LOMI-125541 format. One record per residue (C-alpha): x, y negated, z; residue in three letters. Coordinates in steps of 0.25 Angstrom, whole numbers, padded with zeros to 4 digits, always signed. Layout:
# LOMI-125541
XYZala;...
***
This chain:
# LOMI-125541
+0239-0583+0508met;+0255-0577+0505gly;+0260-0571+0492thr;+0260-0557+0492val;+0275-0553+0492pro;+0281-0543+0482pro;+0280-0528+0487val;+0295-0527+0481ala;+0305-0535+0476glu;+0320-0537+0474ala;+0328-0549+0471ser;+0343-0552+0467gly;+0346-0537+0467ile;+0360-0534+0464val;+0366-0520+0464lys;+0380-0515+0457gln;+0385-0501+0457phe;+0400-0501+0455asp;+0400-0511+0442ser;+0388-0507+0439thr;+0377-0519+0440val;+0364-0512+0444ala;+0355-0524+0447leu;+0359-0538+0445asn;+0351-0549+0454asp;+0338-0541+0448ala;+0325-0542+0456arg;+0312-0537+0456ile;+0299-0542+0461thr;+0286-0531+0464ile;+0272-0537+0467asp;+0263-0530+0475gln;+0252-0520+0467gly;+0259-0522+0455gln;+0267-0511+0446thr;+0278-0518+0442his;+0287-0511+0431ala;+0303-0511+0432leu;+0308-0508+0417val;+0322-0509+0411gly;+0331-0501+0404arg;+0342-0491+0411asn;+0351-0497+0418gly;+0343-0509+0421ala;+0343-0508+0437gly;+0329-0501+0439lys;+0334-0490+0445ser;+0344-0499+0455thr;+0333-0509+0458leu;+0324-0497+0462val;+0335-0491+0470ser;+0336-0503+0476ile;+0322-0508+0480met;+0320-0493+0486thr;+0333-0495+0495gly;+0339-0486+0490leu;+0350-0494+0487gln;+0354-0508+0492ala;+0355-0520+0481pro;+0370-0527+0482asp;+0361-0539+0483arg;+0347-0543+0483gly;+0335-0541+0489thr;+0323-0531+0491val;+0311-0533+0498ser;+0296-0528+0500phe;+0285-0535+0503asp;+0293-0548+0505gly;+0301-0541+0516arg;+0317-0537+0513pro;+0317-0521+0510ala;+0319-0512+0521pro;+0334-0508+0524arg;+0341-0499+0515pro;+0343-0487+0527ala;+0327-0487+0530asp;+0321-0479+0520arg;+0308-0479+0527asp;+0306-0494+0525ala;+0310-0492+0512trp;+0299-0481+0510arg;+0289-0489+0515arg;+0292-0500+0505lys;+0296-0494+0492val;+0295-0480+0486ala;+0300-0476+0472cys;+0295-0463+0465val;+0306-0459+0455tyr;+0305-0452+0441gln;+0312-0441+0448lys;+0304-0436+0459ser;+0308-0436+0474thr;+0298-0426+0477ile;+0304-0413+0483ile;+0298-0401+0475pro;+0300-0390+0487glu;+0292-0399+0497leu;+0277-0400+0496thr;+0268-0412+0491val;+0266-0416+0507ala;+0280-0412+0511glu;+0286-0422+0500asn;+0276-0434+0505leu;+0280-0433+0520phe;+0294-0428+0518leu;+0302-0431+0533his;+0290-0437+0538arg;+0281-0424+0539leu;+0271-0425+0552glu;+0276-0416+0563arg;+0268-0410+0574gly;+0274-0411+0590pro;+0283-0402+0587leu;+0291-0408+0576gly;+0284-0399+0567leu;+0279-0404+0552val;+0263-0404+0554arg;+0262-0400+0539trp;+0247-0400+0539ser;+0248-0415+0544gly;+0260-0418+0534val;+0248-0412+0522arg;+0237-0419+0526arg;+0246-0432+0526gln;+0251-0430+0514ala;+0236-0426+0508arg;+0232-0439+0514glu;+0243-0446+0506leu;+0240-0441+0493leu;+0225-0444+0495glu;+0229-0459+0500lys;+0236-0460+0485trp;+0226-0451+0477ala;+0238-0442+0474val;+0231-0428+0471glu;+0242-0418+0476val;+0242-0406+0485asp;+0251-0410+0496val;+0254-0395+0498arg;+0259-0391+0485val;+0275-0392+0482pro;+0280-0404+0476ala;+0286-0396+0464arg;+0270-0392+0458glu;+0268-0408+0457leu;+0268-0414+0444thr;+0279-0425+0442ile;+0266-0435+0443glu;+0261-0429+0456gln;+0275-0430+0462arg;+0275-0445+0457gln;+0261-0448+0465phe;+0266-0441+0479val;+0280-0447+0478glu;+0270-0461+0476ile;+0262-0457+0489ala;+0274-0453+0495arg;+0279-0466+0492ala;+0265-0474+0496leu;+0266-0465+0511ser;+0279-0472+0515phe;+0270-0486+0515gly;+0276-0490+0503ala;+0267-0497+0493arg;+0277-0501+0481phe;+0282-0488+0473ile;+0293-0490+0461ile;+0289-0478+0451leu;+0303-0476+0443asp;+0300-0469+0428glu;+0287-0462+0436pro;+0280-0459+0422thr;+0293-0453+0415ala;+0289-0439+0416gln;+0273-0438+0417leu;+0265-0438+0405asp;+0254-0448+0401ala;+0244-0443+0410ala;+0252-0442+0422ala;+0257-0457+0418ile;+0243-0462+0417ser;+0239-0455+0431arg;+0253-0462+0438leu;+0247-0476+0431phe;+0234-0474+0437ser;+0239-0471+0451arg;+0248-0482+0451met;+0238-0492+0446his;+0230-0486+0459asp;+0240-0486+0469leu;+0243-0502+0463gln;+0229-0503+0469gln;+0231-0499+0483gln;+0242-0508+0483gly;+0254-0500+0478val;+0265-0507+0470thr;+0274-0500+0459phe;+0287-0503+0453leu;+0286-0494+0440phe;+0297-0492+0432ile;+0297-0484+0417ser;+0304-0483+0405his;+0291-0483+0399his;+0287-0498+0395leu;+0274-0496+0391gln;+0270-0490+0405glu;+0276-0504+0410val;+0263-0511+0403tyr;+0253-0499+0406asp;+0255-0500+0421ile;+0264-0512+0428cys;+0259-0526+0433asp;+0273-0531+0430thr;+0287-0526+0424val;+0302-0531+0428thr;+0312-0528+0416val;+0328-0526+0422phe;+0339-0527+0412arg;+0354-0525+0414asp;+0353-0524+0431ala;+0344-0538+0429arg;+0328-0542+0429his;+0325-0548+0417ile;+0311-0550+0418val;+0297-0548+0427thr;+0283-0550+0421ala;+0268-0544+0421pro;+0268-0534+0411val;+0257-0540+0405lys;+0265-0552+0402asp;+0278-0544+0395leu;+0277-0539+0382pro;+0282-0525+0378arg;+0293-0532+0370ala;+0297-0542+0380asp;+0298-0531+0390leu;+0308-0523+0382val;+0315-0536+0378ala;+0318-0537+0393ala;+0322-0523+0394met;+0332-0524+0383thr;+0335-0538+0383gly;+0334-0538+0367asp;+0324-0549+0361ala;+0313-0542+0353val;+0319-0538+0339gly;+0333-0541+0345ala;+0344-0530+0337asp;+0358-0528+0342his;+0369-0527+0330asp;+0373-0513+0328arg;+0380-0506+0317ala;+0372-0494+0311arg;+0378-0481+0308arg;+0369-0472+0298gln;+0373-0458+0298pro;+0379-0451+0285pro;+0368-0450+0274ser;+0363-0437+0272gly;+0366-0433+0286ala;+0360-0420+0290ser;+0352-0419+0302asn;+0361-0414+0314ala;+0349-0411+0325leu;+0337-0409+0321ala;+0325-0410+0332val;+0311-0404+0330gly;+0299-0406+0336ser;+0305-0404+0351ile;+0297-0404+0363thr;+0299-0402+0378ser;+0287-0403+0387ala;+0286-0414+0395asp;+0300-0420+0388val;+0299-0422+0373tyr;+0288-0419+0363gln;+0289-0417+0349asp;+0304-0424+0346val;+0309-0423+0334ser;+0322-0430+0327phe;+0335-0428+0319thr;+0349-0432+0320val;+0358-0432+0307lys;+0372-0429+0307ala;+0380-0445+0310gly;+0367-0450+0317glu;+0364-0455+0330ile;+0351-0454+0335val;+0348-0460+0349gly;+0336-0455+0357leu;+0329-0465+0366ala;+0320-0465+0378gly;+0318-0468+0391ala;+0324-0458+0402ala;+0310-0450+0401ser;+0309-0451+0384ser;+0313-0437+0383gly;+0326-0441+0374arg;+0336-0435+0384thr;+0327-0422+0385glu;+0328-0421+0369val;+0343-0424+0367ala;+0344-0413+0379glu;+0338-0403+0370thr;+0345-0405+0358val;+0358-0401+0366val;+0349-0389+0372gly;+0351-0393+0386leu;+0335-0392+0386arg;+0326-0384+0377ala;+0313-0390+0369ala;+0300-0383+0372asp;+0298-0384+0356ser;+0305-0390+0345gly;+0319-0388+0337thr;+0333-0394+0338val;+0342-0391+0326asp;+0356-0398+0327val;+0364-0397+0313ala;+0354-0387+0307gly;+0356-0377+0320val;+0345-0375+0331arg;+0352-0373+0343pro;+0345-0365+0354arg;+0335-0373+0362pro;+0341-0377+0376gly;+0356-0371+0374ser;+0366-0382+0376val;+0378-0370+0370pro;+0368-0368+0359ala;+0367-0385+0355ala;+0382-0385+0356leu;+0384-0374+0347ala;+0375-0381+0335ala;+0384-0394+0337gly;+0378-0401+0349val;+0385-0411+0358gly;+0380-0417+0370phe;+0383-0429+0380val;+0371-0427+0390pro;+0364-0438+0400gln;+0370-0434+0411asp;+0387-0432+0410arg;+0389-0430+0425his;+0380-0417+0425his;+0380-0414+0410gln;+0390-0421+0404gly;+0402-0414+0410tyr;+0410-0406+0421val;+0416-0417+0432pro;+0427-0410+0435his;+0432-0403+0423met;+0442-0410+0414ser;+0438-0419+0403ile;+0445-0408+0392ala;+0435-0398+0401asp;+0423-0406+0399asn;+0426-0412+0385ser;+0428-0398+0379thr;+0416-0392+0387leu;+0408-0390+0373thr;+0419-0384+0364val;+0424-0372+0372pro;+0428-0363+0360arg;+0438-0374+0354arg;+0446-0372+0369leu;+0452-0359+0366gly;+0448-0343+0364ser;+0443-0333+0372tyr;+0436-0341+0382gly;+0449-0348+0386phe;+0452-0364+0386ile;+0464-0369+0379asn;+0468-0381+0387gly;+0475-0387+0377arg;+0464-0387+0366val;+0455-0391+0376arg;+0463-0403+0381asp;+0466-0407+0367lys;+0452-0408+0364leu;+0449-0416+0376ala;+0460-0426+0373arg;+0454-0427+0359ser;+0442-0430+0366ala;+0449-0440+0377ile;+0453-0449+0365asp;+0443-0449+0356asp;+0433-0453+0367leu;+0443-0461+0375ala;+0441-0454+0389ile;+0450-0461+0398lys;+0456-0451+0405thr;+0473-0447+0409pro;+0469-0434+0403gly;+0459-0421+0399pro;+0461-0416+0410asp;+0454-0425+0421leu;+0442-0422+0426pro;+0430-0428+0420val;+0425-0432+0436ala;+0436-0441+0435gly;+0433-0451+0422leu;+0424-0463+0421ser;+0409-0461+0418gly;+0413-0466+0403gly;+0424-0457+0402asn;+0416-0446+0407gln;+0404-0448+0397gln;+0415-0449+0387lys;+0419-0433+0391val;+0406-0430+0389val;+0405-0435+0376met;+0420-0428+0372ala;+0411-0415+0375arg;+0400-0418+0367ala;+0409-0420+0356leu;+0418-0409+0357ala;+0411-0401+0347asn;+0410-0409+0337asp;+0395-0409+0338pro;+0386-0410+0326gln;+0376-0417+0335leu;+0380-0426+0348leu;+0369-0428+0358val;+0370-0439+0369leu;+0361-0442+0381ile;+0363-0456+0386asn;+0379-0455+0384pro;+0383-0468+0389thr;+0376-0466+0402ala;+0384-0471+0413gly;+0397-0476+0406val;+0404-0490+0406asp;+0401-0499+0393val;+0416-0495+0387arg;+0411-0479+0387ser;+0398-0482+0380lys;+0404-0488+0369glu;+0414-0478+0366phe;+0403-0467+0369leu;+0392-0474+0360leu;+0404-0477+0350his;+0407-0462+0350lys;+0393-0457+0348val;+0394-0466+0335glu;+0408-0460+0331asp;+0403-0446+0332thr;+0390-0448+0325ala;+0400-0455+0313ala;+0407-0442+0313thr;+0393-0436+0308gly;+0388-0430+0322thr;+0374-0433+0325ala;+0371-0440+0339val;+0358-0439+0348leu;+0358-0450+0357leu;+0347-0450+0368ala;+0348-0463+0376ser;+0340-0473+0381asp;+0353-0481+0381glu;+0352-0495+0370leu;+0366-0493+0370asp;+0367-0479+0367asp;+0356-0479+0357leu;+0362-0490+0348arg;+0372-0481+0341val;+0359-0474+0337cys;+0356-0474+0321asp;+0343-0471+0327arg;+0334-0469+0339val;+0322-0460+0344leu;+0314-0466+0354val;+0309-0457+0365met;+0297-0459+0375val;+0291-0449+0384gln;+0296-0437+0375gly;+0293-0441+0360arg;+0300-0449+0350val;+0292-0461+0348val;+0301-0470+0338ala;+0314-0470+0331glu;+0321-0483+0331met;+0329-0483+0317pro;+0344-0490+0318gly;+0342-0506+0322gly;+0333-0505+0333trp;+0334-0514+0344asn;+0334-0513+0360asp;+0320-0520+0360his;+0313-0509+0351glu;+0320-0497+0355leu;+0318-0500+0370val;+0304-0501+0368ala;+0302-0490+0362ala;+0311-0481+0372met;+0301-0487+0382glu;+0289-0484+0375gly;+0284-0498+0374val;+0277-0503+0361asp;+0281-0517+0356leu;+0270-0520+0348asn;+0258-0517+0361ala;
***
């Protein structure tokens, strides 16, 4: 009797985007009937591997196989659907269509005249959902489904093509505890029917709750694959970070000015399904980190502080002033500077000049009666260019013509233009080169040294190293505070919701 081949296997995978190596001799083997976890920090290569294993991208080198046979040709999408499907964190269900239409889109049953036989489509949909025990009315528009129901519909749709290997990409990110429990129960039932899962999650406790095997990627490489029961939590976190347990990094510790007052006071803010009862303070001259996975609520809390969103309850005070909730102008007037999460869509206007972009927050300093004095604007811009070492021939160059690192420096210049009492940054070094990253983080420290309070929301460890203390959020709540001297191992474990003592 021969050995059963793996449901899916990737071997020797290399993928490079320009100068960025996304995968370097990466590999994974997923055995039949298992739930196999794939974990790693941001940038480890997980998303690139998924895109290759679903046929959306071809590797530069390496092979992918299913059931011991080579993967289909890239253009043969139907063949790929029969092998593998991915249920992403962001649903691919079309809200305006009914459940039945979503299940059989592009393959609707038709009669002799080519007209869709809707009664047949709905019957097929009901039979499919009954087969896989998904209790949803096939006639309702998909927008009326819960997130949990949409996931089950997507899984059923994938199974209808014949695929028995399902990739779940952060499936619990938007689910409450009861829905997560139901998802895990359904996964267990489907496993008994021969379905295999690749489970990607930032919450490592879920790996121990549901998975049989775990693979760790770090720095674009395969690090370890092991049975979950044989890999202690501390060893799993160490594999993700590359740090031994208890390892620390040398860092010069800054101390906020003694007796500094609170520049930010957040009091019991709550936003339904996003964050709950969050309270903290940031003193003048202090750098406080907000750490957590993508679904932790850290970004949303930072956006509440700067007025991009309003909490359902609770208070935000900036230097003794309580700006109107949900108002960016009110936050700016109170003394907030802001570097948003996505510079391309929130940080700058690409076809406007460096001078215009860097002074967007200080129109009153540019002239009187609504008119802009170009010489005043350009003088301010040149000062920012010098201060932030922006590589440009002059302030008139459109920001779209700059490199990513220099674009981010323009966004930082805009945030600092109004001499803020509080600087709020979300993923401030995302997508920039190493030199720009180091420069920006040094600028954060220099800004704090002048007495400006800094709130830095990120899951990048290098960003968080400049912080005097780090507040860790998991599923919308602050669960830990890490004082100066934290090590990567402890911080990552807290961010991933892992109890190292369990």
